[in-house]
N, C-alpha and C positions, 0 to 999 in steps of 0.2 A: 504494500500500500504506500502511495506517495503522500507524505504529510507536508503540511505547511505551504501548499501551492496556492497562496493568495486567499484561500478560504480560512486559513488560520489553524487547521487541525494539526496540532503537534509542532508547529513552527515556533522555535524559540527566538526567532529574529523579529525584526520590525515588519509591520504590515503597511508601511507608509507608501509603498509602490502600488497599492491595490488598484489605483484608478488611473495611473499613467496618462499619456496623451492619447487622444483619439484622432484617428484619421491620418496620423503620421505627418502633420504639417509642421511640427516643431514650434508652432506659435503658442504664445501664452495668452490665455483668456483671463480677463479680470472681471470678477463679478462682485458687485457691491451688495452687502447684506441688507435685506429689508429690516425696517425697525421692528424690534421685538422678536426676531427670529430665533435667538438662542442658538444652542449647538446643533439642533435639528433643523430649524426653519431658516428661511431667508435666502437661500442660494437659488435665485431664480432670475432668468433674463426676462426683460419685457418682450411681449409678443408683438409682432408687426401686424398691420392690417392685412397684408398679403397672406400671412400665416392663417389668420382667422378665415379669410375667404377660401383658402385651400381646404381647411378642415370642414367648412360648410359644404363645399362641393363633394369632398370624399364621403361625408355623411349621407348626402342625398343619393350618391351612386350606390353606397352600401345598402340603403333602404330599398332602392329600386331593384337591386339584384335579389334581395331577400323576398320582395313581393313577387317577382317573377318566379322564383324557385317555389314559393308557396302555391302560386296559381297553377304550376305545372306538375304538382305532385300526382303520383299515381293513386288509384283507388285501392280497394281491398287487397289486390294481389301483392302490393308492396308490403302490406302488413304481414302476410303469410311468409314472404321471403325473409323479413327481419326476424320473425319468430323461429324460422328454421336455420338461421345463420347464413343464408345465401344473400350475397350482396352483388347485384348485377350493375350497380352504378359505377361510373368512372370517377376516380378520385385523383386529386393532385398529390404531390409529394408531401404537402403539409397537412393533409386531411387525416383524421383518425382512421385507422384501418386495422384489419386483422382480427385475431382471436380475442375473445372476452378475457378480462383480467382474472387472475386466480382468485379463488374464494378461500383457500386454506391459509393458515398462518402458523409459523413456528416461533415461539417466544415473542409473539406480536409482530413478526416480520413476515410479509407475503412469501409464500413458498408453494411448491408443487407446480412449477412452470412447465409449459409444453416442451416436449423434446423436438424443437423445430427452431428455425431462424427467428420467427416471431416470438417464440417462447424465450429465447436467450436475450432478445432485445428487451423484453419486459423485465426479465430478471436483472439485467444490467441497470435499467432505469430505477427499479425499486431498491436495488442494493446501493446505488449512489445516494438515494434519499436517506436511507438509514445510516450510512456511513458519514453523512453530513449532518446528522442530528445532534441534539444536545446530549443524547445518551452516550456519545463517544467521550464525553468529558467526565464521566463517572466510571470508576474502575469496574464495578460489578456488571453494569449494563454494557460497558465496552467489551468485556470478555464474552458476554452472551452474544452480542452482535457479531463479533469476529468469528466465534465458534459456529454461528449459524450460516453466515454468507460465504465463508472461505472453506476450501478443502481442509481436512483435518491436518494434513502436513503443513499447509500454508499457515493455518491458525497457530500451530505450535511454534512456528518460527517468528510469528508477529507479536505474540503476547508480550514478551519481555521488552522488545524495542518500543512498543506502543506505550507501555507503562512508563518507560523512561521518557518518552517524548511528551506525554501528558503529565509532566512532573508538577510538583507543588509550585515551583517557580513559574512555570508556564501558565498554570491555572491562575496564579496571582496576577500575572500580567494581563490576563483576560478579564480580571475583576472578580474571579471566583475564589471560593475558599478551597481548602485542601481536598474536600469531598466533591468539588465541582458544583457547589451551590452559589447562586448570586446573592448579593446583599439584600436584606429585607427591604421591600419596596421597589426593587429593581427586577427586570425581566431579561434573562440572557437569551439571545436569539442566535440560532444556528440552523439554517435550512438550506437544502439543495432542491432546486426546482428544475427538473429536466425540461429542456426545450425540444429535443429530438434525439433519436438514436440512429446509429448506422452500423451495419454488420460489415466489418472489414475482412473477416475470414470466417468460413464455416465449414467444418469437416465432419459434422454428425455428432461426434463425441467431444469435440473441442471447438471453441469459437473465440473470436476477438471482436468486441463491440465497443464503439465510442459513444459516449453520452455527452452531448452539449448541454450545459446547464448554467443557470444563474444561481449564485450563492448569496445568502444573507448571513452576516455575522456581526455581533457587537452586543453592547449592553444598553438596554433601554431603561433609563432612570434619570431623575432630576439631577443627580450628582455625577452622572456618568461622564467620563473623559474619553470613552471609546464608543461613540454612537454607532448604531447599526448602519452598515454600509453594504453595498452590493458589489459583486465581482462576476466575471464571465470566464468559464473554464470549459475544457473538454477533458473528460475522465475516460480513459481507455482501460477496459478490463479484458484479461485473458481468462476465459471460463472453461470449465470441464464438466461433462455430465457425470455425476457421481452420486450413487445411492438414490437414483430416481429423481434427481433435481440438478439444476445448474449451480455450480459453486465457483468462486473466484480462486484462481491460481496466483495471479499477480495483477497489479494495476499501476498506472502512471497518470499524471496530470500535466496538461499544458495550458498556457494562457489563451483566452479568447476562443472563437472570434467574438469581440465585443462591439456592440452597436454604438453609434454616436449617442451620448446622453441627451435626453429630451429637456423640456423646459419645466418639468414638474417641480413644484415647490416641495422641499423636504418636509415630512410630517413632524409633528411634535413628539416628544418622548411618550406622552400619554397615549397618543394615537397609535404609535407603534406597539406599545404594550397591549393595548386593547385589541388590535388587529391580530397579534400573535395568539392571544387567548381565545379569540372568537373564530378564527379561520383555521380549520384543520387541513391536513394534507390529503393526498390521494394515493390510491393503488394504481400504478401506471401499467399500461399495456400498449403494445405497438398498434 
């Protein structure tokens, strides 16, 4: 497992480079904070009238496409196809596709993936989510996660290095106590949100799958000096079919691809904490 690749898992170094320059222009953008923004709010550019016009046009087009799609829906036959798992519609590369997500769980982690390319993609996406969760910052839950998603041989080799990486010193730098708990009144955030998956190699019993994801990490709280930030990464897994399921043999991470940041105003600490508590995650499938 590759630790500390911008998402902060086990990295004892600085995360100051998380947001680098975008677009490769080498230019410096100066943004003036809005009044009362605090550590979370205020970093926002003023929108131009042309931007507003573009958003309006795009919104109208999206609504028009949705209306046409609704009007052209099939009748009862399409319902039967959906129920039987048959999908005769053409889909784009970004559309949801493939088999239904797994229903079983092992130690709260999705398991029992299909022995297929779609199944291994689903496994990689779900494993990225759990490996990027707050559970990795607590020893007992970390051991359970690693034992569940890695092969037994890989898990045995990883346990000690991971315990060393998630040291008391590292946890302290993340604002957590020795047991991985945040201060009272604060919320520690660590999430991986897969954007897409790609099978780079598939041999039946082995596979290599890349997961492009956005990561969130930081401490949400009034006194936090490490606010929740986002990063973009690609997590590549080598997996093996073992004991009736896909298991990770090894994994690596690389930066990006990261989109140009938008004009969204950063949320307040309270808004982030509330969102983390109210919005749960997903079980991912191809």
